[in-house]
C-alpha positions, 0 to 999 in steps of 0.5 A: 220913940215907942218903936225904938224901945220895942226894937231895943227890948226885942234885941235884948231878948233875942239875938239868935237866929230869927230876924225880928229885931233887925226888921223892927230896927229897919222899920224905925230907921226907915220911918226917920228917913223922911223924903231922903233917897234910899241911896243917900240914906244908906250911907247915913245909917250904915255909917252910924252903925259902923261907928257904934260898932267901933265905940261898943268895942272900945267902951267895953275895953275902956271900962275893963282898963279903968278897973285895972288902973291899980295894976298899971293899966291906962284907959287913955293910952291908945296902945292898950287898945291896939294890942287887943285889935280894938280901935282907939276912939278919941274923946270927941268920937265916943258914942256917949259924947255924940248921944249927949249932943244928939239934939244939937243943931251941930250934930252933923258936924260933930259926927263928921269930926268923929269920923275924921278923928277915928281915921286920923288915929287909926290909919287902917281906916283912912278913907273908909268912914263916911263924912257926909253928915254936916251937909245941909240936905240932911235933916239934923233932927232926924239924924239926932233921932237916928243916933238915939235909936242906934244907942239902944242896940249893942253891936260891937261888944264881945257878946254881940260880936260872937253872934255877928249882930253887926253882920245880921243888921247890915245884911238885913239893911242892905237887902231892904236898900236893894229892894228900895233901889230895885236891885234885886240880887245876891250881890250885897251880903252872903248869908253866914251859913253859906259862907261857912259851908264854902269855907268848910268845904275847901278848907283854906289853911295856908296860902293865898285866898282871893274873892273877886267880888268880896262884898263886906269881906264875909268870906275872909272873916269866916276863913280867919275864924276857920283857921283859928278854930282848927289851930292854924296860923293866921300869918299863913294866909294872904288875903286878896279881894276886890269890890266894885261898890264903894260903900260895900268896899268901905265895909269890907275894909272896916270888917277886916280892920276890926278883926285885925286882919290885914288884906289887900282889898281893892276898889274897882270893877273886877272885869274891866279893871282887875286889880290883881291881874297876876294873882294865882290863888290857892283858894278862891271863895266868891258869891258873884252877883247873879245873872247880871246883864249890864257888865259890858261884856261886849267890850271884853270879847277878846279877853285872855280870861275867856279860855273856854268860850266868850261869855254872853254880854247878857249874862256874866255868870260864865265870865265869873266862872272863867275869871275864877279859873284864870286866877286859880293856882296850879293846885288851887281850889275854888268854891262859889255861889251861882244861880241855878241856871248856870248848871243847865243853860244852853243859851248864848253859848253857855252850854258850850262853855260849860262843856269845855270846862267839864272836859278840861276836868276842872269841876270837882263837886256840885251842890244844889242848895235849898231856897230862901237862903238870901234876904235879898233874892228868891233866885235858887242857887247852887255851889260850884267847886273847882280844882285845878289838880284832881290827879293826886295833889293832897287827895285821891285821883278824882279825874273823870268824875264829879260829885253831885249833892242835892241839899235842897231838903236841908235847912230849917225855916227861921221865919216865914220867908228865911231859911238857914242851914244848921251846923249839922246840915253843913257838917253832912255836906262837908263830910260827904265831899271830904270822904268822896275826895279821899281826905284822911280821916273823913271815912268811906264815901257811899252814894245815897239815893236822892242825896249824893252820887259820884258820876263818871264823865261818860254819864255827864256827856250823855246828859248833855253836860248838865250839872244839876244834881237832881238829874243824877242822884235819883229820887229818894226811896220811899219807906216801905212797910216790912210786911211781906208782899203777899201779906200786904196784898191779902190785907189790901184785898180784904180792905177792898172786899170790905169796901164792896160789902159796905157799898152793897149794903148801902145800895140795899138800904137805898132800894128798900127806902125808895120802895117804901116811897113807891119807887121800885128799882 
């Protein structure tokens, strides 16, 4: 277990931005997989990580309550935990108990019993936790080793929660599983900095928030954090979501339940079984899977959601865009991630759909993002921001114009292949958008060459309804020396003349040397 200890030490030293400890943790966990299919192993390892997360939070509060027994606290009273939005973990489900039994042949059944006990005592988790550890196909020795390994990381205590260790571990593991299963795409987990930018841009203070492909509920969690940070009330929002992947849906449910957030998160295919058909949301946040071709669009050609044109069966990008528009309330706003191709593609009628959406005056802002943001895909992405009412609902009248922001040069590398937007990058983009739409206290908007430009509809028509920011913001001006032009030309001429003199001198020296050797030129 030498690698496990190394991963543990790395995690203790660093729970910051780089992904070193996640990578080491993955290598150790993957070594324990043996011949098990990655799709099966995914349930095994992530289920244990969920359980460790719950146990860490429980044990932290349990220890605190023990020290407060003289003040009337009862560390074995489940209500003591519920009032702090911490799950009650019955004795048979506590991590210390499982760790002590990790080398027993019955460890699989003990883990299943632990999961069942937690679901029994915490109704919000009913049907969420995996209970597949006792099956004969799962090597119990490897399961015990996996428990020992996970015992060395803290993911649910207050310090780890503040650094989103669970989210980072889960994100990295899912990207590795996606790679192993050949499902490259952005569908599993949206990087925290991207979610933060989306949330800060549309500011979901009050109303109905919807994510039609909610993944692990990152958008909702970040919205809740945004509201808390800005002094809002969590009771002022209602959450609606849907996720087609059952494993990811379970994480979404748990992710919200851990934080005490009540949400209507449904499991199912959003296109073919829309579980919120009548919803009109005030805010929509989403990171749809990029460029999916197997969404069975040919079965939905006459769907009422395709108001601006039938999306091609070979690419769901514009099906997602129109699904989002369909669910927007009369004054609703939406922010979502799409592959860069969505901004300019003209294949299979996509250009016509984009034209119709632009002419309907729904597009508010487009942001080109830097590359290497996602663990699981290198596909360049952009952010779309739509608004139903651009006349003068809360801000200025923005009809007939779109803000373009080119943010491709922002961000910083946190390792050789992974980039993050820093807080000041997010602030820069957000302030630009808020100033442009006329938000109170946001300052005055000004076009910035190479970064942002407010563009009239006439110019967008001229460019064939292409929404790529680089097409409009122009090239960043080069820094020019303050020396006057005439002086710079004199300096340049002097340098050139000096070079000629050097050449002439060199030529004379060559001729002289050749003459000494008997050669005359």
